[in-house]
N, C-alpha and C positions, 0 to 999 in steps of 0.2 A: 504494500500500500504506500501511499505517499501522504505528505502533509497538506491536506486540502485547505487547512486554515490559512496557510500562506497565500494560496491562490485566491481564496475567498476574500481575504483582507485586502489584497491588491485590487481585486475586481470592485469591491465595495468602495474603495478609495477613489475609483474612477467612475463611480456612479452606477455600476452594475449590481443590482440588489437581488437578482434571482438567476436561476440557471438559464432562463430564456434570454435575459440580458447578456449573460456570459456567452452563450452560443451565438447570439447576434453579433456581439463585439468581435469574437474570434472567427466568425464566418464558418461555423461548423453546424452540424445538424443539432436540433434541440435535444435529441436523445444523447448525443455526445456531451452537450452542455450539462445535462442532468447527471450523467455518470461522473463528470469532472467535479461538479458542484457538491455532490454527495460522497465523493471519494470512492466510487465503485470501480474506477479504472485509472490507470496511470497514463497520462498523455504520452503518446509515442509518435515518432516520425514528424509529419508535417504539423500535427496538433501541438507537439512540444515546441516546435519552432514558432508557431503562432503565439503560444503562451509567452515565450521569451521576448518576442518582438513587441507584444502588447503590454506586458507587465514587467519585463526585465528580470524574470525569474528563470534561471537555468534548470535543466532537468536534474542536475546534481542537487540544487537547492530544494527542489520538490521532493526528492527521495530521502532527504535527511529526516530522521524521526521527529515527530512533533514534540514540542516541549511537554514533559510530563508523561511521555509514552514509555 
Protein backbone atom coordinates (compact mmCIF):
# COMPACT_ATOMS: atom_id res chain seq x y z
CA UNK A 1 0.00 0.00 0.00
CA UNK A 2 1.02 3.60 -0.15
CA UNK A 3 0.56 6.71 1.95
CA UNK A 4 -2.71 8.04 0.55
CA UNK A 5 -2.72 10.83 3.15
CA UNK A 6 0.19 12.50 1.36
CA UNK A 7 -1.68 12.48 -1.95
CA UNK A 8 -4.97 13.56 -0.39
CA UNK A 9 -3.31 16.41 1.52
CA UNK A 10 -1.65 17.69 -1.65
CA UNK A 11 -4.90 17.38 -3.61
CA UNK A 12 -6.96 19.17 -0.96
CA UNK A 13 -4.36 21.97 -0.81
CA UNK A 14 -5.03 22.51 -4.53
CA UNK A 15 -8.80 22.46 -4.13
CA UNK A 16 -9.59 18.84 -4.96
CA UNK A 17 -11.84 17.61 -2.16
CA UNK A 18 -13.05 14.30 -3.58
CA UNK A 19 -11.95 11.41 -5.74
CA UNK A 20 -13.92 12.92 -8.63
CA UNK A 21 -11.94 16.16 -8.33
CA UNK A 22 -8.69 14.18 -8.16
CA UNK A 23 -9.60 12.13 -11.24
CA UNK A 24 -10.55 15.25 -13.19
CA UNK A 25 -7.33 17.05 -12.20
CA UNK A 26 -5.14 14.06 -13.12
CA UNK A 27 -7.20 13.30 -16.25
CA UNK A 28 -7.79 9.68 -15.22
CA UNK A 29 -10.95 7.61 -15.01
CA UNK A 30 -13.18 8.23 -11.98
CA UNK A 31 -12.62 4.62 -10.89
CA UNK A 32 -8.87 5.25 -10.84
CA UNK A 33 -9.42 8.43 -8.84
CA UNK A 34 -11.54 6.49 -6.35
CA UNK A 35 -8.87 3.80 -5.91
CA UNK A 36 -6.15 6.42 -5.41
CA UNK A 37 -8.27 8.52 -3.01
CA UNK A 38 -9.14 5.50 -0.88
CA UNK A 39 -5.70 3.87 -1.00
CA UNK A 40 -6.87 0.79 -2.87
CA UNK A 41 -4.13 0.93 -5.50
CA UNK A 42 -0.66 2.35 -5.91
CA UNK A 43 -0.32 4.69 -8.88
CA UNK A 44 1.86 3.11 -11.54
CA UNK A 45 3.28 4.18 -14.87
CA UNK A 46 1.61 7.18 -16.44
CA UNK A 47 -0.62 7.78 -13.40
CA UNK A 48 2.43 8.05 -11.13
CA UNK A 49 3.93 10.54 -13.58
CA UNK A 50 0.70 12.56 -13.51
CA UNK A 51 0.76 12.60 -9.70
CA UNK A 52 4.34 13.83 -9.71
CA UNK A 53 3.60 16.52 -12.30
CA UNK A 54 0.41 17.70 -10.58
CA UNK A 55 1.52 17.54 -6.95
CA UNK A 56 5.32 17.17 -6.93
CA UNK A 57 5.08 13.85 -5.11
CA UNK A 58 7.40 11.13 -6.36
CA UNK A 59 6.57 7.43 -6.34
CA UNK A 60 9.24 6.94 -3.67
CA UNK A 61 7.51 9.47 -1.41
CA UNK A 62 4.15 7.77 -1.92
CA UNK A 63 5.57 4.38 -0.96
CA UNK A 64 7.02 5.59 2.33
CA UNK A 65 4.97 4.28 5.26
CA UNK A 66 2.41 6.69 6.63
CA UNK A 67 3.25 8.28 9.96
CA UNK A 68 2.07 6.03 12.74
CA UNK A 69 1.96 2.92 10.55
